[in-house]
Steps between C-alpha positions, in 0.01 A plus 500: 500500500299682243439429135227738392264461204642824368848341457406139421161474337410134533458299818719229346782748456468641846495152657806395295698792636378435850606136484841593365551759781389250769731223369793735463449625853490141641839442351644826621347518849790342680739767367266787594480671837172526682338784314155591362531498128262657251504393137338723239464369153605745225393527133783296357409188704187443284703416187813361664577128483523297820882467502542873465255565790680242725836653421377841581351386828826318596690824437252694716525247785886520490498880503245497786718266701811713448314829586348343818837367615654847476251685703 
C-alpha cells in the first residue's frame, strides 16, 4: 500500500487513509481469493470523507473478487 507525500501531504492524512484501507480489507478478506493486492492512493482520497473512501474500497474489493473468480 502506498500513500505518497505527493498525493497526501500530511502524515495524519496518509495514516488516516492507511487505517481505512486496512480496516476495509479486514472486513473483505473472507470474500477475496488468495491474491497479492496493491493499493495506490490517488489525488481524490486526500479530500474525500471516510464513508466515501470506505464505499469506494468496498466496490473495489467486490470487483476484484468477481474478476478473480472468472479467471
